[in-house]
C-alpha positions as CSV (number, residue, x, y, z in Angstrom):
1,M,17.2,10.2,3.4
2,P,16.0,6.7,4.4
3,Q,12.5,6.2,5.7
4,R,12.4,5.8,9.4
5,E,10.6,2.6,10.6
6,S,8.9,4.6,13.4
7,Q,7.1,6.7,10.8
8,E,3.4,6.4,10.9
9,K,1.9,4.2,8.1
10,I,-1.5,5.8,7.8
11,H,-2.0,4.1,4.4
12,L,-2.5,0.8,6.3
13,N,-5.8,2.1,7.7
14,S,-8.5,0.6,5.4
15,Q,-10.8,3.5,6.2
16,I,-8.3,6.4,5.4
17,T,-9.7,9.3,3.5
18,K,-8.2,12.3,1.7
19,E,-9.3,14.3,4.7
20,D,-7.3,12.1,7.0
21,L,-4.2,12.5,4.9
22,S,-4.6,16.2,4.5
23,A,-5.0,16.6,8.3
24,K,-1.8,14.6,8.9
25,M,0.0,16.7,6.4
26,G,-1.5,19.9,7.9
27,I,-2.9,21.2,4.6
28,S,-6.3,21.5,3.1
29,R,-7.9,18.7,1.1
30,Q,-7.5,20.7,-2.1
31,H,-3.8,21.3,-1.4
32,C,-3.4,17.6,-0.7
33,S,-4.9,16.8,-4.2
34,V,-2.6,19.3,-5.9
35,F,0.4,18.1,-4.0
36,L,-0.2,14.4,-4.9
37,S,-0.9,15.3,-8.5
38,K,2.2,17.5,-8.9
39,Y,4.7,15.4,-7.0
40,T,3.5,11.9,-7.5
41,N,1.4,12.1,-10.7
42,M,-1.2,10.1,-8.9
43,N,-4.6,10.8,-7.3
44,F,-5.3,9.9,-3.7
45,N,-6.5,6.3,-4.3
46,E,-3.6,5.5,-6.6
47,F,-1.1,6.9,-4.1
48,I,-2.6,5.0,-1.1
49,N,-2.8,1.8,-3.1
50,R,0.8,2.0,-4.3
51,Q,1.9,2.5,-0.7
52,R,-0.1,-0.5,0.3
53,V,1.4,-2.6,-2.4
54,F,4.9,-1.5,-1.4
55,E,4.0,-2.7,2.2
56,A,2.7,-6.0,0.8
57,Q,5.9,-6.6,-1.1
58,K,7.9,-6.1,2.1
59,I,5.7,-8.5,3.9
60,L,5.8,-11.1,1.1
61,H,9.6,-11.0,1.4
62,D,9.6,-11.5,5.2
63,E,9.8,-15.1,6.3
64,K,7.9,-14.3,9.6
65,Y,4.8,-13.9,7.5
66,A,5.3,-17.1,5.4
67,N,2.3,-18.8,6.9
68,H,-0.1,-15.9,6.5
69,T,-2.8,-16.2,3.9
70,M,-3.0,-13.7,1.1
71,A,-6.3,-12.4,2.6
72,A,-4.5,-11.8,5.9
73,I,-1.6,-10.0,4.2
74,G,-4.0,-7.9,2.2
75,E,-5.9,-6.9,5.3
76,M,-2.7,-6.0,7.1
77,C,-1.9,-3.7,4.2
78,G,-5.2,-1.9,4.3
79,F,-7.2,-3.7,1.6
80,N,-10.8,-4.4,2.4
81,S,-11.0,-7.6,0.4
82,V,-8.6,-10.2,-1.1
83,R,-10.1,-9.5,-4.5
84,T,-9.2,-5.8,-4.3
85,F,-5.7,-6.8,-3.0
86,Y,-5.1,-9.1,-5.9
87,H,-6.5,-6.6,-8.5
88,V,-4.5,-3.6,-7.2
89,F,-1.3,-5.6,-6.6
90,K,-1.4,-7.1,-10.1
91,S,-2.2,-3.7,-11.7
92,I,0.9,-2.2,-10.1
93,T,3.4,-5.1,-10.3
94,G,2.1,-7.1,-13.2
95,L,2.0,-10.2,-10.9
96,T,-0.5,-11.6,-8.5
97,P,0.6,-11.5,-4.8
98,A,0.9,-15.3,-4.8
99,F,3.0,-15.4,-7.9
100,Y,5.1,-12.6,-6.7
101,K,5.8,-14.5,-3.4
102,D,6.6,-17.7,-5.2
103,Q,8.9,-15.9,-7.6
104,K,10.8,-14.2,-4.8
105,S,11.0,-17.5,-2.8
106,S,12.6,-19.3,-5.8
107,E,15.3,-16.6,-6.3
């Protein structure tokens, strides 16, 4: 089933906690941890950061954000600093956000 665009993107909140996610899911914090571990093989931070990187990839493909700085894109995606944005993005994709954008632009 395709994801609906109207779906809330709580991962974009830079202050999100496991408690926030569990409350949105309507389960306890412990059940949230078990669920993430069992169904995604990730912990809370890994899961949230992966969702943020997916969002960043969409934005980096979108021409309406072409003039945005990487710091602005990272902030839009819930990262607190450009350094963290670059580090997490590269650890997940193998590329820096800037290189990823340039690579996609040249395709």
